[in-house]
Phi, psi and omega in degrees: 000314180252145179273103184301315182298317180296315181296322177294319180296315177301315181299314181299316179297319179296312182299322181274006177060039176268157179293128176224143178223089182224162177234106180268130181248149178168183178292161178302317180299316179297311183296321178294317180295317179296317179298316178297316180300315180296317181298313180292326177294318179295318177301317179297316179303314181295321178294323177298321178297325180284328177087015179277101188301316180296316179295323178297315180300315180296314182291327178298322177293318179296316180295322178299317178296319178296322178296314180298319179295316179298316180297321179296318182286315189267334186079007181268132175281105186279129186254351182263000000 
């Protein structure tokens, strides 16, 4: 149903703050989960850049939960 490669590419571009112009379609639940996953992934990326180990550990757990929820909803094995 969802194009895993396309969603991963969009996520990578978003996390790296590159310009993207796409329209992702799906159920409200899917879109909310994907949005949360992208947001938490970006937060983790930025914390890694800062190097604060405790903050990274905390955010990694939050991102892990967002990943699990997204995988449950979408059926996509998330790699980022």
